Structures are given as structure tokens and as C-alpha cells.
GUTIRO-688028 format. One record per atom (N, C-alpha, C): residue in three letters; chain; atom name; x, y, z. Coordinates in steps of 0.05 Angstrom, whole numbers. Example, Ala and Ser with C-alpha at 12.3 -4.5 7.8 and 13.67 -1.06 7.14 Angstrom:
BEGIN
  aa ch at     c1     c2     c3
 ALA  A  N    264   -114    156
 ALA  A CA    246    -90    156
 ALA  A  C    264    -66    156
 SER  A  N    257    -45    142
 SER  A CA    273    -21    143
 SER  A  C    258      1    157
END
This chain:
BEGIN
  aa ch at     c1     c2     c3
 MET  A  N   1561   2445    900
 MET  A CA   1556   2453    872
 MET  A  C   1570   2434    852
 ALA  A  N   1591   2421    860
 ALA  A CA   1605   2404    841
 ALA  A  C   1587   2382    830
 PRO  A  N   1571   2368    847
 PRO  A CA   1554   2347    835
 PRO  A  C   1535   2357    814
 LYS  A  N   1524   2382    818
 LYS  A CA   1505   2393    798
 LYS  A  C   1520   2398    772
 GLN  A  N   1545   2408    774
 GLN  A CA   1560   2414    749
 GLN  A  C   1566   2388    734
 GLU  A  N   1573   2366    749
 GLU  A CA   1578   2341    736
 GLU  A  C   1553   2331    722
 THR  A  N   1530   2334    735
 THR  A CA   1504   2325    723
 THR  A  C   1499   2341    697
 ARG  A  N   1503   2367    699
 ARG  A CA   1499   2383    675
 ARG  A  C   1518   2375    653
 ALA  A  N   1542   2369    660
 ALA  A CA   1562   2361    639
 ALA  A  C   1553   2335    626
 LYS  A  N   1542   2317    642
 LYS  A CA   1533   2291    631
 LYS  A  C   1509   2295    612
 ILE  A  N   1491   2314    620
 ILE  A CA   1468   2319    603
 ILE  A  C   1477   2331    576
 ARG  A  N   1497   2347    577
 ARG  A CA   1507   2360    552
 ARG  A  C   1522   2342    533
 GLU  A  N   1530   2319    543
 GLU  A CA   1545   2300    526
 GLU  A  C   1528   2291    503
 ARG  A  N   1539   2290    480
 ARG  A CA   1525   2281    456
 ARG  A  C   1521   2251    457
 PRO  A  N   1499   2241    446
 PRO  A CA   1494   2212    446
 PRO  A  C   1517   2196    433
 GLU  A  N   1529   2207    412
 GLU  A CA   1551   2193    399
 GLU  A  C   1576   2192    417
 ASP  A  N   1580   2212    434
 ASP  A CA   1602   2212    453
 ASP  A  C   1598   2190    474
 LEU  A  N   1573   2188    483
 LEU  A CA   1566   2168    503
 LEU  A  C   1570   2140    491
 ARG  A  N   1562   2137    466
 ARG  A CA   1565   2111    453
 ARG  A  C   1594   2104    450
 LYS  A  N   1611   2123    442
 LYS  A CA   1639   2119    439
 LYS  A  C   1652   2111    466
 ARG  A  N   1644   2125    487
 ARG  A CA   1655   2119    513
 ARG  A  C   1646   2091    522
 HIS  A  N   1621   2084    517
 HIS  A CA   1611   2058    525
 HIS  A  C   1626   2036    509
 ASN  A  N   1630   2040    483
 ASN  A CA   1645   2020    467
 ASN  A  C   1673   2018    477
 ALA  A  N   1686   2040    483
 ALA  A CA   1714   2039    493
 ALA  A  C   1715   2024    519
 LEU  A  N   1696   2029    538
 LEU  A CA   1696   2015    563
 LEU  A  C   1691   1985    559
 SER  A  N   1673   1979    541
 SER  A CA   1667   1951    535
 SER  A  C   1691   1936    525
 LYS  A  N   1706   1949    507
 LYS  A CA   1730   1937    496
 LYS  A  C   1751   1933    517
 ARG  A  N   1754   1953    534
 ARG  A CA   1774   1952    556
 ARG  A  C   1767   1929    575
 ARG  A  N   1741   1926    581
 ARG  A CA   1732   1905    599
 ARG  A  C   1738   1878    588
 LYS  A  N   1732   1874    562
 LYS  A CA   1738   1848    549
 LYS  A  C   1768   1842    550
 THR  A  N   1784   1863    545
 THR  A CA   1813   1859    546
 THR  A  C   1822   1852    574
 LEU  A  N   1811   1867    594
 LEU  A CA   1818   1861    622
 LEU  A  C   1811   1833    629
 PHE  A  N   1787   1824    623
 PHE  A CA   1779   1797    629
 PHE  A  C   1796   1776    615
 GLY  A  N   1804   1781    590
 GLY  A CA   1822   1763    576
 GLY  A  C   1849   1762    590
 LYS  A  N   1859   1784    599
 LYS  A CA   1885   1785    613
 LYS  A  C   1883   1770    640
 LEU  A  N   1860   1773    653
 LEU  A CA   1856   1759    679
 LEU  A  C   1856   1729    674
 GLU  A  N   1843   1720    653
 GLU  A CA   1842   1691    647
 GLU  A  C   1870   1682    640
 GLU  A  N   1885   1697    626
 GLU  A CA   1913   1691    620
 GLU  A  C   1930   1689    646
 MET  A  N   1925   1707    664
 MET  A CA   1939   1707    689
 MET  A  C   1932   1682    705
 ARG  A  N   1907   1675    705
 ARG  A CA   1899   1650    719
 ARG  A  C   1913   1626    708
 ARG  A  N   1914   1624    681
 ARG  A CA   1927   1601    668
 ARG  A  C   1957   1600    675
 ILE  A  N   1970   1623    674
 ILE  A CA   1999   1624    680
 ILE  A  C   2004   1617    709
 GLY  A  N   1985   1623    727
 GLY  A CA   1988   1618    755
 GLY  A  C   1989   1588    763
 CYS  A  N   1985   1570    744
 CYS  A CA   1987   1541    748
 CYS  A  C   1969   1531    771
 GLY  A  N   1945   1541    772
 GLY  A CA   1926   1531    792
 GLY  A  C   1930   1543    820
 ASP  A  N   1951   1560    823
 ASP  A CA   1957   1572    849
 ASP  A  C   1947   1600    851
 THR  A  N   1933   1610    830
 THR  A CA   1924   1637    829
 THR  A  C   1894   1638    827
 ASP  A  N   1881   1652    846
 ASP  A CA   1852   1656    845
 ASP  A  C   1847   1686    841
 ILE  A  N   1829   1693    823
 ILE  A CA   1825   1721    817
 ILE  A  C   1795   1727    819
 TYR  A  N   1790   1751    830
 TYR  A CA   1763   1761    832
 TYR  A  C   1763   1791    825
 VAL  A  N   1748   1799    805
 VAL  A CA   1746   1828    798
 VAL  A  C   1717   1834    794
 LEU  A  N   1708   1856    805
 LEU  A CA   1681   1865    802
 LEU  A  C   1681   1894    792
 ILE  A  N   1667   1899    770
 ILE  A CA   1665   1925    758
 ILE  A  C   1637   1934    758
 ARG  A  N   1632   1958    768
 ARG  A CA   1605   1970    767
 ARG  A  C   1606   1993    747
 GLN  A  N   1590   1991    727
 GLN  A CA   1587   2012    707
 GLN  A  C   1559   2021    707
 GLY  A  N   1554   2044    718
 GLY  A CA   1527   2054    721
 GLY  A  C   1512   2036    741
 VAL  A  N   1490   2024    733
 VAL  A CA   1475   2006    751
 VAL  A  C   1481   1977    746
 ARG  A  N   1499   1971    727
 ARG  A CA   1505   1944    719
 ARG  A  C   1531   1935    730
 TYR  A  N   1533   1909    738
 TYR  A CA   1558   1898    748
 TYR  A  C   1568   1877    729
 PHE  A  N   1595   1877    726
 PHE  A CA   1609   1857    710
 PHE  A  C   1630   1845    728
 GLY  A  N   1632   1819    728
 GLY  A CA   1651   1806    746
 GLY  A  C   1667   1784    732
 TYR  A  N   1690   1778    744
 TYR  A CA   1706   1756    735
 TYR  A  C   1714   1740    759
 LEU  A  N   1707   1714    759
 LEU  A CA   1714   1695    780
 LEU  A  C   1732   1673    768
 SER  A  N   1755   1669    779
 SER  A CA   1773   1649    767
 SER  A  C   1765   1621    775
 LYS  A  N   1749   1619    797
 LYS  A CA   1739   1592    804
 LYS  A  C   1710   1594    813
 ASP  A  N   1695   1574    806
 ASP  A CA   1667   1573    813
 ASP  A  C   1664   1557    838
 ASP  A  N   1667   1571    861
 ASP  A CA   1666   1558    887
 ASP  A  C   1652   1577    906
 SER  A  N   1636   1566    924
 SER  A CA   1622   1583    943
 SER  A  C   1640   1597    963
 SER  A  N   1665   1587    966
 SER  A CA   1684   1599    985
 SER  A  C   1699   1622    972
 TRP  A  N   1695   1626    946
 TRP  A CA   1710   1646    931
 TRP  A  C   1691   1666    920
 PRO  A  N   1693   1691    922
 PRO  A CA   1715   1706    935
 PRO  A  C   1712   1706    966
 PRO  A  N   1733   1711    980
 PRO  A CA   1732   1713   1009
 PRO  A  C   1717   1738   1017
 THR  A  N   1705   1737   1041
 THR  A CA   1691   1761   1051
 THR  A  C   1711   1780   1062
 ARG  A  N   1703   1804   1068
 ARG  A CA   1720   1825   1079
 ARG  A  C   1732   1816   1106
 GLU  A  N   1715   1802   1122
 GLU  A CA   1724   1792   1148
 GLU  A  C   1746   1771   1145
 GLN  A  N   1743   1753   1125
 GLN  A CA   1763   1733   1120
 GLN  A  C   1789   1746   1111
 LEU  A  N   1787   1767   1095
 LEU  A CA   1811   1781   1086
 LEU  A  C   1825   1795   1109
 ASP  A  N   1810   1806   1128
 ASP  A CA   1821   1819   1151
 ASP  A  C   1836   1800   1169
 GLN  A  N   1829   1774   1168
 GLN  A CA   1843   1754   1185
 GLN  A  C   1866   1741   1171
 CYS  A  N   1871   1747   1146
 CYS  A CA   1893   1735   1131
 CYS  A  C   1920   1745   1140
 TYR  A  N   1940   1727   1138
 TYR  A CA   1968   1735   1142
 TYR  A  C   1984   1721   1121
 PRO  A  N   2001   1734   1107
 PRO  A CA   2006   1763   1108
 PRO  A  C   1982   1779   1099
 VAL  A  N   1982   1804   1108
 VAL  A CA   1959   1822   1103
 VAL  A  C   1956   1826   1072
 PRO  A  N   1932   1823   1062
 PRO  A CA   1928   1827   1033
 PRO  A  C   1935   1856   1024
 LYS  A  N   1944   1858   1000
 LYS  A CA   1950   1884    989
 LYS  A  C   1927   1892    971
 LEU  A  N   1912   1912    980
 LEU  A CA   1890   1922    965
 LEU  A  C   1898   1950    954
 PHE  A  N   1892   1954    928
 PHE  A CA   1901   1979    915
 PHE  A  C   1878   1997    910
 THR  A  N   1883   2022    912
 THR  A CA   1864   2043    905
 THR  A  C   1875   2059    882
 PRO  A  N   1858   2075    869
 PRO  A CA   1869   2092    847
 PRO  A  C   1892   2109    856
 LYS  A  N   1892   2119    880
 LYS  A CA   1913   2136    890
 LYS  A  C   1940   2120    891
 ASP  A  N   1939   2095    899
 ASP  A CA   1964   2078    899
 ASP  A  C   1975   2075    871
 LEU  A  N   1957   2070    852
 LEU  A CA   1966   2066    824
 LEU  A  C   1975   2092    812
 GLN  A  N   1964   2114    820
 GLN  A CA   1972   2140    810
 GLN  A  C   2001   2146    818
 LYS  A  N   2009   2139    843
 LYS  A CA   2036   2143    852
 LYS  A  C   2055   2127    835
 LYS  A  N   2048   2102    828
 LYS  A CA   2065   2085    811
 LYS  A  C   2067   2097    784
 ASP  A  N   2045   2108    773
 ASP  A CA   2045   2119    747
 ASP  A  C   2063   2144    746
 GLU  A  N   2063   2160    767
 GLU  A CA   2080   2184    768
 GLU  A  C   2109   2175    770
 THR  A  N   2115   2154    785
 THR  A CA   2142   2144    787
 THR  A  C   2151   2134    759
 LEU  A  N   2133   2120    746
 LEU  A CA   2140   2109    719
 LEU  A  C   2145   2132    700
 ARG  A  N   2128   2153    701
 ARG  A CA   2132   2176    683
 ARG  A  C   2159   2189    688
 SER  A  N   2166   2192    714
 SER  A CA   2192   2206    720
 SER  A  C   2215   2188    711
 SER  A  N   2213   2162    714
 SER  A CA   2235   2144    705
 SER  A  C   2236   2144    675
 THR  A  N   2213   2145    661
 THR  A CA   2212   2146    632
 THR  A  C   2225   2172    622
 LYS  A  N   2219   2194    636
 LYS  A CA   2231   2220    629
 LYS  A  C   2262   2218    632
 TYR  A  N   2271   2205    654
 TYR  A CA   2300   2202    658
 TYR  A  C   2312   2185    635
 GLU  A  N   2298   2163    628
 GLU  A CA   2309   2147    606
 GLU  A  C   2309   2162    580
 LYS  A  N   2289   2179    575
 LYS  A CA   2288   2195    551
 LYS  A  C   2311   2215    551
 ASP  A  N   2315   2228    574
 ASP  A CA   2337   2247    576
 ASP  A  C   2364   2233    572
 PHE  A  N   2367   2210    584
 PHE  A CA   2392   2195    581
 PHE  A  C   2397   2186    552
 THR  A  N   2375   2177    539
 THR  A CA   2377   2169    511
 THR  A  C   2386   2193    494
 GLN  A  N   2374   2216    499
 GLN  A CA   2382   2240    484
 GLN  A  C   2412   2246    489
 TYR  A  N   2421   2244    514
 TYR  A CA   2448   2249    521
 TYR  A  C   2467   2229    507
 ALA  A  N   2459   2203    507
 ALA  A CA   2475   2182    494
 ALA  A  C   2477   2187    464
 VAL  A  N   2455   2194    452
 VAL  A CA   2456   2199    423
 VAL  A  C   2474   2223    417
 GLY  A  N   2472   2244    434
 GLY  A CA   2489   2267    430
 GLY  A  C   2518   2260    433
 MET  A  N   2525   2243    453
 MET  A CA   2552   2234    457
 MET  A  C   2562   2218    433
 GLU  A  N   2544   2201    423
 GLU  A CA   2551   2184    399
 GLU  A  C   2557   2202    375
 ASN  A  N   2541   2223    371
 ASN  A CA   2546   2241    349
 ASN  A  C   2573   2256    353
 THR  A  N   2578   2264    378
 THR  A CA   2603   2278    384
 THR  A  C   2627   2260    379
 LEU  A  N   2625   2235    388
 LEU  A CA   2647   2216    383
 LEU  A  C   2651   2211    353
 SER  A  N   2629   2209    339
 SER  A CA   2631   2204    310
 SER  A  C   2646   2228    296
 ARG  A  N   2639   2252    305
 ARG  A CA   2652   2275    293
 ARG  A  C   2682   2276    301
 GLU  A  N   2688   2269    326
 GLU  A CA   2716   2268    335
 GLU  A  C   2732   2247    320
 GLN  A  N   2720   2223    316
 GLN  A CA   2733   2202    301
 GLN  A  C   2738   2211    272
 ALA  A  N   2718   2224    260
 ALA  A CA   2721   2233    232
 ALA  A  C   2743   2254    230
 SER  A  N   2745   2272    250
 SER  A CA   2766   2292    249
 SER  A  C   2793   2280    254
 GLN  A  N   2795   2260    272
 GLN  A CA   2820   2246    276
 GLN  A  C   2829   2231    251
 LYS  A  N   2810   2219    237
 LYS  A CA   2816   2205    213
 LYS  A  C   2827   2224    192
 ASP  A  N   2814   2248    190
 ASP  A CA   2823   2269    171
 ASP  A  C   2851   2278    179
 ASN  A  N   2856   2282    205
 ASN  A CA   2883   2290    214
 ASN  A  C   2904   2269    207
 ASN  A  N   2897   2244    212
 ASN  A CA   2916   2222    206
 ASN  A  C   2922   2221    176
 GLU  A  N   2902   2224    160
 GLU  A CA   2906   2223    131
 GLU  A  C   2923   2247    121
 SER  A  N   2918   2271    133
 SER  A CA   2934   2294    125
 SER  A  C   2963   2291    134
 ARG  A  N   2968   2278    156
 ARG  A CA   2996   2274    165
 ARG  A  C   3010   2254    147
 GLU  A  N   2996   2234    138
 GLU  A CA   3008   2213    121
 GLU  A  C   3016   2225     94
 THR  A  N   3002   2245     84
 THR  A CA   3008   2257     58
 THR  A  C   3027   2279     59
END
């Protein structure tokens, strides 16, 4: 039943929502390809990049070099050593959760540090008042 519900949800989407989504994806794709080109340049000729995006029935790709040997086939990748690191959304989700938890920790620590700073400022002010009252 889930696929039917997804189809119904897509049919119900307004044309302007589809247009907005398409424009957002198009902008993201352009940004991604720009970043990939930047990564290739920074790699000093030692970095080869291949990315393929399928959006609906259309494919968009980025090849860092125009060579018949690039990109390697799945069989060539299986024979590589060290073993290539291929990422799935699940792998990246784990990293995102770790990042969120570390960001939460940093936020909590920052709040603690600011609180301590305020406490120290109040203590210093009260010490200064005590010292001034002793002098008089």
C-alpha cells in the first residue's frame, strides 16, 4: 500500500510546489558540480571524480577526466586495494547524527561556559564592592 500512497501524494502536489522542488534540486546540483570541480583542482591532478545523479528519467553526471578508462567498472573497483569506500545514505545519516550530538554537546558546553562567565563576573563585582567597603 505504501507505493500507492506515495503516488497519490505526488499527484496531489501543486504544480508550483513541483517547480520549487525542481528549482531547488537544480541549484543544489549546480552547487555540487561546482564543488566537485573545486575538489578536482585542489587535488593537484591526483584526484579523479565521478558522480551520477538520476532525477526522474534524466541523468546528470560529472566526470573529472574525459578518458575511456574513467570511471572504473564495478569489477575493477572490486579488485582494488585498498578497498574503495562507497557511501550510502545510511552511512551519512550516522555521521549526521554524530555531528548533531556533538553540536548539542558544544551548545550545552557554551551555555555552561557563559553561565560560569556571568557567575565569575558577579563574584568579581561583589569582591570589588567588598574591597571598596573595607577601604572606607
